[in-house]
N, C-alpha and C positions, 0 to 999 in steps of 0.2 A: 546695316549698310544698304542704302538705296541702290536699285538696279537701274542702270542707264539703258534706255531703249535703243540707242544708236550704237550699233556694233563697233564702228571704228573708234568711237570714244571709249567703249568698254575695253577694247584691245589696247589702246594707248594707255589707259589708266592701269590696266593689269601689268603692262610692261614697266611703267613707272613704279608701281608698287613693288614689283619684283626687284628692280634696281635699288630700291630703298631697303627692303626687308629680306629679300632673297628667301622666300618661303615657297616650299613645294606646292602648297595649295594654290598659289597664284599660277604656277605652271599648269596645274590640273584644270583651272578655269580657262586658261588659254587653249588647252587641248579640247575642251568642250566646244569651243567656237569653230573648230575645224569643220564640223558637220552642219554649220549654219546653212539654211536654205539658199542664202545668197553665196554663191561659190567664191566670190572675191573675198568675202569675210574670212573664209577658211585659209585663203592664201595669205591674208594679212596676219592671221593668227600664227601661221607657220613662220612668217617673217619675224614676228615678235619672239617666238620661241627660239629661233636661230640667233637672234640678237642677244639673248641671255647667255649664249655660249655654254650652256649647261648640257652635259652628257650624262644622263641618268635614266632610270627606268621610265620615268614620266615622259621625258623627251623622246625616248625610243618608242614608247607607246604612241605618242603624238605622230611620229613619223610613220608608224605602221598604219594608223588611221588615215593619214593624208595620202598614203600610197594607193588607197582605195577610192580616192576622190575622182569625180568625173572631170574635174578642172585640171588641165595639163600643168598650169603654173604651180598649183598646190602640190602636185606630184613631183615637180622639179625640186621644190624646197625639201620635200620628204626624201627624195633620192639623195640629195646632197647631205642632209642630216644623217641618214642611215649610213652613208659611206664613212662618216666620222667614227662610227662604232666598230668598224672592221679593223 
């Protein structure tokens, strides 16, 4: 599978793939986008993860990673997602 160089397209593709196949590996790849050097990419990744409505170890890990982000909006997604685990 070819890798897309445009983060927004990668995230959109991963979200679409998740909706089709619902594989945890797709969620893991979205989680990897959270620490992208472009802070907005991390926010988009968290948005996509939240859209899956999955609450499992992978999405909790994603929230934990995002809580450490320097970008406030990414942290907001993480806080909201973490609250669903309580």
